[in-house]
LUMFI-379627 format. One record per residue: residue number from 1; residue in one letter; x negated, y negated, z negated of N, C-alpha, C in turn. Coordinates in pm, 1 decimal, decimal comma, always signed. Each point is the difference from the previous one (the first is absolute). Example, Ala and Ser with C-alpha at 12.3 -4.5 7.8 and 13.67 -1.06 7.14 Angstrom:
BEGIN
<pt num="1" residu="A" n_c1="-1319,0" n_c2="+569,0" n_c3="-780,0" ca_c1="+89,0" ca_c2="-119,0" ca_c3="+0,0" c_c1="-90,0" c_c2="-120,0" c_c3="+0,0"/>
<pt num="2" residu="S" n_c1="+35,0" n_c2="-105,0" n_c3="+72,0" ca_c1="-82,0" ca_c2="-119,0" ca_c3="-6,0" c_c1="+77,0" c_c2="-109,0" c_c3="-73,0"/>
% end
This chain:
BEGIN
<pt num="1" residu="M" n_c1="-10173,6" n_c2="-13342,0" n_c3="-12442,0" ca_c1="+134,3" ca_c2="+52,3" ca_c3="+1,4" c_c1="+83,3" c_c2="-76,8" c_c3="-100,5"/>
<pt num="2" residu="G" n_c1="+120,7" n_c2="-35,1" n_c3="+36,7" ca_c1="+85,9" ca_c2="-78,8" ca_c3="-86,7" c_c1="+69,5" c_c2="+83,1" c_c3="-105,4"/>
<pt num="3" residu="V" n_c1="+68,3" n_c2="-67,4" n_c3="-89,7" ca_c1="+77,0" ca_c2="+65,9" ca_c3="-104,5" c_c1="+118,5" c_c2="+70,2" c_c3="+62,9"/>
<pt num="4" residu="R" n_c1="+25,6" n_c2="+123,0" n_c3="-42,2" ca_c1="+113,0" ca_c2="+75,5" ca_c3="+54,2" c_c1="+123,1" c_c2="-30,8" c_c3="-82,7"/>
<pt num="5" residu="H" n_c1="+106,1" n_c2="-33,8" n_c3="+66,5" ca_c1="+127,4" ca_c2="-23,8" ca_c3="-66,1" c_c1="+90,2" c_c2="+119,2" c_c3="+24,5"/>
<pt num="6" residu="H" n_c1="+88,9" n_c2="+26,5" n_c3="-93,2" ca_c1="+89,1" ca_c2="+114,7" ca_c3="+13,4" c_c1="+98,5" c_c2="-21,3" c_c3="+114,9"/>
<pt num="7" residu="Q" n_c1="+48,6" n_c2="+108,5" n_c3="+51,7" ca_c1="+103,8" ca_c2="-0,6" ca_c3="+101,8" c_c1="+131,0" c_c2="+40,0" c_c3="-66,4"/>
<pt num="8" residu="T" n_c1="+111,5" n_c2="-29,3" n_c3="+61,7" ca_c1="+127,9" ca_c2="+36,0" ca_c3="-59,3" c_c1="+31,1" c_c2="+147,5" c_c3="+17,9"/>
<pt num="9" residu="E" n_c1="-47,2" n_c2="+62,6" n_c3="+105,4" ca_c1="+27,0" ca_c2="+141,4" ca_c3="+22,3" c_c1="-114,1" c_c2="+83,5" c_c3="-56,3"/>
<pt num="10" residu="P" n_c1="+29,9" n_c2="+97,0" n_c3="-90,4" ca_c1="-105,3" ca_c2="+81,5" ca_c3="-61,2" c_c1="-88,5" c_c2="+70,0" c_c3="+100,7"/>
<pt num="11" residu="D" n_c1="+55,4" n_c2="+47,9" n_c3="+112,2" ca_c1="-82,0" ca_c2="+72,8" ca_c3="+96,7" c_c1="-95,1" c_c2="-91,7" c_c3="+75,9"/>
<pt num="12" residu="M" n_c1="+13,4" n_c2="-130,8" n_c3="-17,7" ca_c1="-88,7" ca_c2="-95,6" ca_c3="+65,5" c_c1="-105,9" c_c2="-52,4" c_c3="-96,7"/>
<pt num="13" residu="R" n_c1="+2,7" n_c2="+45,3" n_c3="-123,0" ca_c1="-97,0" ca_c2="-47,5" ca_c3="-97,9" c_c1="-134,8" c_c2="+67,0" c_c3="+22,2"/>
<pt num="14" residu="H" n_c1="-103,8" n_c2="-72,6" n_c3="-33,8" ca_c1="-137,2" ca_c2="+49,2" ca_c3="+5,6" c_c1="-41,2" c_c2="+35,3" c_c3="-141,9"/>
<pt num="15" residu="E" n_c1="-89,6" n_c2="+96,1" n_c3="-15,1" ca_c1="-37,6" ca_c2="+44,9" ca_c3="-134,8" c_c1="-58,4" c_c2="-111,2" c_c3="-86,8"/>
<pt num="16" residu="D" n_c1="-54,2" n_c2="-105,1" n_c3="+58,9" ca_c1="-57,6" ca_c2="-109,7" ca_c3="-77,9" c_c1="+99,2" c_c2="-112,6" c_c3="-30,0"/>
<pt num="17" residu="D" n_c1="+123,6" n_c2="+12,1" n_c3="+47,3" ca_c1="+100,2" ca_c2="-102,5" ca_c3="-29,5" c_c1="+27,5" c_c2="-4,5" c_c3="-149,7"/>
<pt num="18" residu="L" n_c1="+17,8" n_c2="-121,0" n_c3="-51,1" ca_c1="+29,0" ca_c2="-19,2" ca_c3="-142,1" c_c1="+144,8" c_c2="-41,2" c_c3="-18,1"/>
<pt num="19" residu="L" n_c1="+67,5" n_c2="+65,1" n_c3="-94,4" ca_c1="+139,3" ca_c2="-29,3" ca_c3="-29,2" c_c1="+11,1" c_c2="-59,6" c_c3="-139,3"/>
<pt num="20" residu="T" n_c1="+95,3" n_c2="-89,1" n_c3="-17,4" ca_c1="+27,4" ca_c2="-57,0" ca_c3="-131,5" c_c1="+75,1" c_c2="+102,1" c_c3="-84,3"/>
<pt num="21" residu="N" n_c1="+17,0" n_c2="-31,1" n_c3="-126,3" ca_c1="+76,5" ca_c2="+85,6" ca_c3="-90,2" c_c1="+142,9" c_c2="+17,8" c_c3="+51,8"/>
<pt num="22" residu="D" n_c1="+62,2" n_c2="-108,3" n_c3="+42,0" ca_c1="+137,4" ca_c2="+7,8" ca_c3="+50,8" c_c1="+8,3" c_c2="+82,7" c_c3="+127,8"/>
<pt num="23" residu="E" n_c1="-97,8" n_c2="-15,7" n_c3="+89,4" ca_c1="+0,0" ca_c2="+76,9" ca_c3="+124,2" c_c1="-17,0" c_c2="+149,9" c_c3="-27,2"/>
<pt num="24" residu="M" n_c1="-91,3" n_c2="+33,6" n_c3="-92,0" ca_c1="-21,0" ca_c2="+141,0" ca_c3="-31,1" c_c1="+122,5" c_c2="+59,1" c_c3="-68,3"/>
<pt num="25" residu="A" n_c1="+63,3" n_c2="-77,8" n_c3="-86,0" ca_c1="+122,6" ca_c2="+47,0" ca_c3="-64,7" c_c1="+106,8" c_c2="+29,3" c_c3="+105,1"/>
<pt num="26" residu="A" n_c1="+10,0" n_c2="-84,3" n_c3="+100,2" ca_c1="+97,4" ca_c2="+22,2" ca_c3="+106,3" c_c1="-33,2" c_c2="+126,5" c_c3="+78,5"/>
<pt num="27" residu="V" n_c1="-128,0" n_c2="+24,7" n_c3="+27,3" ca_c1="-41,4" ca_c2="+120,7" ca_c3="+71,0" c_c1="+39,9" c_c2="+123,2" c_c3="-80,3"/>
<pt num="28" residu="R" n_c1="-24,4" n_c2="-4,6" n_c3="-130,9" ca_c1="+29,7" ca_c2="+114,8" ca_c3="-86,5" c_c1="+146,5" c_c2="+3,8" c_c3="-44,0"/>
<pt num="29" residu="R" n_c1="+74,2" n_c2="-105,4" n_c3="+31,8" ca_c1="+142,0" ca_c2="-11,3" ca_c3="-36,7" c_c1="+19,6" c_c2="+9,2" c_c3="-151,6"/>
<pt num="30" residu="V" n_c1="-82,9" n_c2="-76,8" n_c3="-71,2" ca_c1="+11,3" ca_c2="-11,3" ca_c3="-145,5" c_c1="-4,1" c_c2="-148,0" c_c3="-35,2"/>
<pt num="31" residu="P" n_c1="+48,4" n_c2="-37,0" n_c3="-118,9" ca_c1="-10,3" ca_c2="-140,5" ca_c3="-40,3" c_c1="-146,8" c_c2="-39,0" c_c3="-22,2"/>
<pt num="32" residu="P" n_c1="-37,2" n_c2="-124,0" n_c3="+29,7" ca_c1="-137,6" ca_c2="-44,5" ca_c3="-24,2" c_c1="-44,7" c_c2="+21,0" c_c3="-144,6"/>
<pt num="33" residu="S" n_c1="+92,9" n_c2="-8,3" n_c3="-93,3" ca_c1="-35,9" ca_c2="+19,0" ca_c3="-141,3" c_c1="-52,3" c_c2="+140,9" c_c3="-26,9"/>
<pt num="34" residu="R" n_c1="+44,5" n_c2="+96,9" n_c3="+79,1" ca_c1="-50,2" ca_c2="+136,9" ca_c3="-19,3" c_c1="-148,5" c_c2="+7,1" c_c3="+30,9"/>
<pt num="35" residu="L" n_c1="-44,1" n_c2="-66,5" n_c3="+106,7" ca_c1="-143,3" ca_c2="-1,7" ca_c3="+33,1" c_c1="-78,3" c_c2="-69,7" c_c3="-109,7"/>
<pt num="36" residu="N" n_c1="+56,9" n_c2="-107,3" n_c3="-55,0" ca_c1="-65,7" ca_c2="-70,6" ca_c3="-110,5" c_c1="-21,4" c_c2="+94,4" c_c3="-117,8"/>
<pt num="37" residu="K" n_c1="+102,3" n_c2="+76,9" n_c3="-35,5" ca_c1="-9,1" ca_c2="+93,2" ca_c3="-112,3" c_c1="-99,1" c_c2="+111,5" c_c3="+29,5"/>
<pt num="38" residu="E" n_c1="+1,5" n_c2="+52,1" n_c3="+121,2" ca_c1="-94,9" ca_c2="+105,1" ca_c3="+37,0" c_c1="-143,7" c_c2="-48,6" c_c3="-15,3"/>
<pt num="39" residu="R" n_c1="-26,7" n_c2="-122,9" n_c3="+44,1" ca_c1="-135,5" ca_c2="-54,7" ca_c3="-14,1" c_c1="-34,8" c_c2="-20,7" c_c3="-146,2"/>
<pt num="40" residu="L" n_c1="+92,9" n_c2="-52,1" n_c3="-77,5" ca_c1="-24,2" ca_c2="-29,9" ca_c3="-141,1" c_c1="-31,4" c_c2="+125,8" c_c3="-79,5"/>
<pt num="41" residu="F" n_c1="+79,4" n_c2="+104,4" n_c3="+21,1" ca_c1="-14,3" ca_c2="+121,6" ca_c3="-79,7" c_c1="-83,7" c_c2="+107,5" c_c3="+68,9"/>
<pt num="42" residu="G" n_c1="-33,9" n_c2="-19,1" n_c3="+127,2" ca_c1="-82,0" ca_c2="+97,0" ca_c3="+71,8" c_c1="+71,6" c_c2="+130,0" c_c3="+29,6"/>
<pt num="43" residu="I" n_c1="+132,6" n_c2="-0,7" n_c3="-4,3" ca_c1="+79,2" ca_c2="+119,9" ca_c3="+25,9" c_c1="+48,4" c_c2="-4,7" c_c3="+144,3"/>
<pt num="44" residu="N" n_c1="-38,0" n_c2="+102,9" n_c3="+76,7" ca_c1="+40,2" ca_c2="+8,3" ca_c3="+140,6" c_c1="-50,8" c_c2="-118,7" c_c3="+81,4"/>
<pt num="45" residu="A" n_c1="-98,5" n_c2="-69,8" n_c3="-52,8" ca_c1="-46,7" ca_c2="-122,5" ca_c3="+64,6" c_c1="-80,5" c_c2="+30,0" c_c3="+125,8"/>
<pt num="46" residu="Q" n_c1="+31,3" n_c2="-72,4" n_c3="+105,3" ca_c1="-75,8" ca_c2="+12,1" ca_c3="+122,2" c_c1="-112,9" c_c2="-103,0" c_c3="-2,3"/>
<pt num="47" residu="P" n_c1="-105,7" n_c2="+20,8" n_c3="+78,7" ca_c1="-111,0" ca_c2="-95,0" ca_c3="+2,6" c_c1="+45,7" c_c2="-139,3" c_c3="+43,0"/>
<pt num="48" residu="F" n_c1="-59,8" n_c2="-100,2" n_c3="-60,7" ca_c1="+32,2" ca_c2="-138,4" ca_c3="+34,8" c_c1="-125,5" c_c2="-84,1" c_c3="-7,5"/>
<pt num="49" residu="I" n_c1="+8,8" n_c2="-119,7" n_c3="+53,9" ca_c1="-111,7" ca_c2="-94,1" ca_c3="+2,2" c_c1="+41,4" c_c2="-123,9" c_c3="-77,8"/>
<pt num="50" residu="K" n_c1="-86,3" n_c2="-47,1" n_c3="-88,5" ca_c1="+24,6" ca_c2="-124,6" ca_c3="-72,2" c_c1="-88,4" c_c2="-107,9" c_c3="+60,9"/>
<pt num="51" residu="D" n_c1="+60,7" n_c2="-111,6" n_c3="+34,2" ca_c1="-72,5" ca_c2="-116,5" ca_c3="+49,8" c_c1="+44,8" c_c2="-116,4" c_c3="-85,8"/>
<pt num="52" residu="G" n_c1="-73,0" n_c2="-22,5" n_c3="-108,3" ca_c1="+44,2" ca_c2="-98,9" ca_c3="-98,0" c_c1="+125,9" c_c2="+52,8" c_c3="-65,9"/>
<pt num="53" residu="H" n_c1="+107,9" n_c2="-76,0" n_c3="+7,4" ca_c1="+126,7" ca_c2="+44,9" ca_c3="-58,6" c_c1="+88,0" c_c2="+73,9" c_c3="+101,4"/>
<pt num="54" residu="L" n_c1="-44,7" n_c2="+7,2" n_c3="+125,3" ca_c1="+78,7" ca_c2="+65,6" ca_c3="+104,8" c_c1="-25,4" c_c2="+150,3" c_c3="+3,6"/>
<pt num="55" residu="V" n_c1="+104,6" n_c2="+75,4" n_c3="+25,1" ca_c1="-9,1" ca_c2="+145,2" ca_c3="+17,3" c_c1="+32,8" c_c2="+30,8" c_c3="+145,0"/>
<pt num="56" residu="R" n_c1="-82,9" n_c2="+82,3" n_c3="+61,2" ca_c1="+22,7" ca_c2="+41,4" ca_c3="+137,9" c_c1="-17,0" c_c2="+151,5" c_c3="+9,1"/>
<pt num="57" residu="Y" n_c1="+72,3" n_c2="+58,6" n_c3="+93,1" ca_c1="-9,0" ca_c2="+142,7" ca_c3="+26,1" c_c1="-48,5" c_c2="+19,9" c_c3="+142,3"/>
<pt num="58" residu="R" n_c1="-107,2" n_c2="+76,8" n_c3="+15,8" ca_c1="-52,8" ca_c2="+30,9" ca_c3="+133,0" c_c1="+83,1" c_c2="+114,1" c_c3="+58,6"/>
<pt num="59" residu="W" n_c1="+48,7" n_c2="-16,1" n_c3="+121,7" ca_c1="+87,1" ca_c2="+97,6" ca_c3="+63,6" c_c1="-64,6" c_c2="+138,8" c_c3="+5,4"/>
<pt num="60" residu="G" n_c1="-126,9" n_c2="+6,6" n_c3="+35,4" ca_c1="-69,5" ca_c2="+129,0" ca_c3="+7,1" c_c1="-7,0" c_c2="+69,0" c_c3="-135,0"/>
<pt num="61" residu="D" n_c1="-20,8" n_c2="-76,9" n_c3="-107,5" ca_c1="-1,8" ca_c2="+57,8" ca_c3="-134,6" c_c1="+136,9" c_c2="+56,7" c_c3="-35,6"/>
<pt num="62" residu="Y" n_c1="+105,9" n_c2="-70,8" n_c3="+39,7" ca_c1="+135,0" ca_c2="+48,8" ca_c3="-26,5" c_c1="+23,7" c_c2="+133,0" c_c3="+71,4"/>
<pt num="63" residu="L" n_c1="-38,4" n_c2="+9,9" n_c3="+126,6" ca_c1="+19,7" ca_c2="+124,0" ca_c3="+74,6" c_c1="-77,6" c_c2="+115,1" c_c3="-62,5"/>
<pt num="64" residu="D" n_c1="-123,1" n_c2="-26,0" n_c3="-44,7" ca_c1="-80,7" ca_c2="+103,4" ca_c3="-66,9" c_c1="+64,6" c_c2="+42,4" c_c3="-131,8"/>
<pt num="65" residu="W" n_c1="+47,1" n_c2="-97,1" n_c3="-77,6" ca_c1="+65,2" ca_c2="+27,2" ca_c3="-128,6" c_c1="+124,9" c_c2="+83,8" c_c3="+21,8"/>
<pt num="66" residu="L" n_c1="+78,2" n_c2="-36,0" n_c3="+99,1" ca_c1="+122,8" ca_c2="+72,7" ca_c3="+28,9" c_c1="-30,8" c_c2="+143,4" c_c3="+44,3"/>
<pt num="67" residu="A" n_c1="-100,0" n_c2="+17,5" n_c3="+84,9" ca_c1="-36,7" ca_c2="+132,9" ca_c3="+49,6" c_c1="-50,1" c_c2="+89,9" c_c3="-112,9"/>
<pt num="68" residu="A" n_c1="-60,7" n_c2="-58,3" n_c3="-102,9" ca_c1="-55,1" ca_c2="+78,6" ca_c3="-110,7" c_c1="+104,8" c_c2="+40,1" c_c3="-103,4"/>
<pt num="69" residu="K" n_c1="+119,3" n_c2="-58,7" n_c3="+6,8" ca_c1="+103,2" ca_c2="+31,7" ca_c3="-97,9" c_c1="+51,3" c_c2="+141,9" c_c3="+20,7"/>
<pt num="70" residu="Q" n_c1="+30,9" n_c2="+66,3" n_c3="-111,2" ca_c1="+50,1" ca_c2="+136,4" ca_c3="+4,6" c_c1="+138,8" c_c2="+3,8" c_c3="+62,2"/>
<pt num="71" residu="R" n_c1="+23,6" n_c2="+100,1" n_c3="+82,7" ca_c1="+129,8" ca_c2="+15,8" ca_c3="+65,5" c_c1="+75,6" c_c2="+115,9" c_c3="-64,1"/>
<pt num="72" residu="F" n_c1="+131,7" n_c2="-13,1" n_c3="-6,5" ca_c1="+84,1" ca_c2="+100,2" ca_c3="-62,9" c_c1="+111,1" c_c2="+44,0" c_c3="+94,8"/>
<pt num="73" residu="Q" n_c1="+49,7" n_c2="+120,6" n_c3="-22,0" ca_c1="+112,1" ca_c2="+53,1" ca_c3="+77,7" c_c1="+133,9" c_c2="-25,2" c_c3="-68,5"/>
<pt num="74" residu="S" n_c1="-3,7" n_c2="-25,8" n_c3="-131,6" ca_c1="+123,7" ca_c2="-22,3" ca_c3="-74,2" c_c1="-27,8" c_c2="-86,4" c_c3="-121,5"/>
<pt num="75" residu="T" n_c1="+104,9" n_c2="-58,1" n_c3="-55,8" ca_c1="-18,2" ca_c2="-82,5" ca_c3="-120,2" c_c1="-39,7" c_c2="+84,3" c_c3="-119,5"/>
<pt num="76" residu="S" n_c1="+47,9" n_c2="+124,8" n_c3="-6,6" ca_c1="-40,6" ca_c2="+86,4" ca_c3="-111,7" c_c1="-149,1" c_c2="+31,8" c_c3="+7,7"/>
<pt num="77" residu="E" n_c1="-51,7" n_c2="+14,9" n_c3="+117,7" ca_c1="-144,2" ca_c2="+22,5" ca_c3="+17,0" c_c1="-78,5" c_c2="-123,1" c_c3="-45,0"/>
<pt num="78" residu="A" n_c1="+51,0" n_c2="-116,9" n_c3="+31,5" ca_c1="-67,7" ca_c2="-123,4" ca_c3="-39,6" c_c1="+0,0" c_c2="-15,8" c_c3="-151,5"/>
<pt num="79" residu="H" n_c1="+109,8" n_c2="+33,7" n_c3="-66,1" ca_c1="+7,8" ca_c2="-11,5" ca_c3="-146,2" c_c1="-94,4" c_c2="+97,3" c_c3="-70,0"/>
<pt num="80" residu="A" n_c1="-25,2" n_c2="+114,5" n_c3="+61,9" ca_c1="-88,6" ca_c2="+100,3" ca_c3="-58,2" c_c1="-147,0" c_c2="-37,0" c_c3="+14,7"/>
<pt num="81" residu="A" n_c1="-31,8" n_c2="-89,0" n_c3="+91,6" ca_c1="-139,7" ca_c2="-37,5" ca_c3="+25,7" c_c1="-58,6" c_c2="-84,5" c_c3="-109,9"/>
% end
C-alpha cells in the first residue's frame, strides 16, 4: 500500500492521512505558531508525529482529540471548568 496523501476536502480524508503543521492550523483556523506553542508547552496539545525535524498530524488522531474535548453550553460554563 502506498503513502496516503491528504485531500483538500476534510470529509474525503482518511484517518491515516498526515497533515503538516500549516495544514492542521488551517483546519483548526488558528495560526501555525499556536500549534508550535501547544507542542512546546504541552497545553491543549493534540497528538503529533515527529519524523526527524518534521511534524505531522494524523487525521484520525485529530478527530479523536477533538471528540474527547469537553463541550460547553456557554462561555461562563467554560470559565468555571
